[in-house]
C-alpha positions as CSV (number, residue, x, y, z in Angstrom):
1,M,0.0,0.0,0.0
2,N,1.2,3.4,-0.8
3,Q,2.1,5.1,2.5
4,D,0.8,8.4,1.2
5,K,-2.8,7.0,1.3
6,M,-2.3,5.8,4.9
7,H,-0.9,9.2,5.8
8,L,-3.9,10.8,4.1
9,I,-6.3,8.7,6.2
10,N,-4.6,9.7,9.4
11,K,-4.6,13.4,8.4
12,I,-8.3,13.4,7.4
13,F,-9.2,12.0,10.8
14,N,-6.9,14.2,12.9
15,N,-4.7,11.3,13.8
16,E,-7.5,9.5,15.6
17,T,-7.3,5.7,15.7
18,I,-8.9,4.3,12.5
19,R,-8.6,0.5,12.3
20,T,-7.4,-0.6,8.8
21,M,-6.6,-3.9,7.3
22,W,-4.5,-4.6,4.1
23,D,-6.0,-7.2,1.7
24,K,-3.0,-8.7,-0.2
25,E,-5.2,-10.3,-2.9
26,E,-7.1,-7.1,-3.8
27,E,-4.1,-4.9,-2.9
28,K,-6.1,-2.3,-1.0
29,Y,-6.8,-1.2,2.5
30,F,-10.1,-1.6,4.2
31,I,-11.1,0.9,6.8
32,S,-13.5,0.5,9.8
33,V,-16.7,2.3,9.2
34,V,-17.5,2.5,12.9
35,D,-14.2,4.3,13.5
36,I,-14.9,6.7,10.6
37,V,-18.4,7.7,11.7
38,G,-17.4,7.8,15.4
39,V,-14.7,10.4,14.7
40,L,-16.7,12.5,12.2
41,A,-20.0,12.5,14.2
42,D,-18.1,12.7,17.5
43,S,-20.3,9.9,18.7
44,K,-20.0,8.4,22.1
45,E,-21.6,5.2,20.7
46,P,-20.3,4.9,17.2
47,R,-21.7,1.4,16.6
48,K,-25.2,2.7,17.4
49,Y,-24.6,5.7,15.2
50,W,-23.5,3.5,12.3
51,N,-26.6,1.3,12.7
52,W,-28.8,4.5,12.7
53,L,-27.1,5.8,9.5
54,K,-27.5,2.5,7.7
55,N,-31.2,2.5,8.4
56,K,-31.5,6.2,7.4
57,L,-29.8,5.5,4.1
58,L,-32.0,2.5,3.3
59,K,-35.2,4.4,4.2
60,E,-34.4,7.8,2.7
61,E,-32.2,6.9,-0.3
62,N,-33.0,3.2,-0.8
63,F,-29.3,2.7,-0.5
64,E,-28.2,-0.7,0.8
65,T,-24.8,-0.1,2.5
66,S,-23.9,-3.8,2.1
67,S,-23.2,-3.0,-1.6
68,I,-20.1,-1.0,-0.6
69,T,-19.2,-2.6,2.7
70,R,-17.9,-6.0,3.8
71,Q,-17.2,-7.5,7.2
72,L,-13.7,-8.3,8.4
73,K,-12.4,-9.3,11.8
74,L,-10.6,-6.3,13.3
75,K,-9.2,-6.1,16.8
76,A,-11.6,-4.4,19.2
77,Q,-10.7,-2.3,22.3
78,D,-11.0,-5.4,24.5
79,G,-8.3,-7.2,22.4
80,K,-10.7,-9.6,20.7
81,Y,-11.2,-9.8,17.0
82,R,-14.8,-9.1,15.9
83,L,-16.5,-8.8,12.6
84,T,-16.6,-5.1,11.7
85,D,-18.1,-3.3,8.7
86,V,-15.3,-2.0,6.5
87,V,-15.0,-0.1,3.2
88,D,-12.1,0.6,0.9
89,I,-10.7,4.0,0.5
90,E,-12.8,4.8,-2.6
91,N,-16.1,3.9,-0.9
92,M,-15.1,5.7,2.3
93,V,-16.1,9.0,0.6
94,R,-19.7,7.7,0.2
95,I,-20.0,7.0,3.9
96,I,-18.5,10.4,4.8
97,E,-21.0,12.1,2.4
98,S,-23.9,10.4,4.2
99,I,-23.1,11.8,7.6
100,P,-25.4,14.8,8.2
101,I,-23.5,18.0,8.4
102,I,-25.1,18.8,11.7
103,D,-23.5,15.7,13.2
104,C,-20.0,16.4,11.8
105,I,-17.2,18.1,13.8
106,I,-16.0,21.2,12.0
């Protein structure tokens, strides 16, 4: 992976911890959606926020997030590996665009 892209991810999210995983076969990084929405919406419960956002997108835009996400096991805060919704860098923008501006930290 190009280190410039990883640097860009850290810069976009103010050096917050954003879990990522490199997929050798596809040669791309996958990024935790929960981490993205948690940072941008400054949510105390990012998993609940992501669930709310998925439902909102389905109801209002008829957009099924499973078309751009997949689940991979990432290390959680308790040290265990759990299935987590992830997107590649290109689809990360779609998720970011879906977060209401009122919820985003400026």
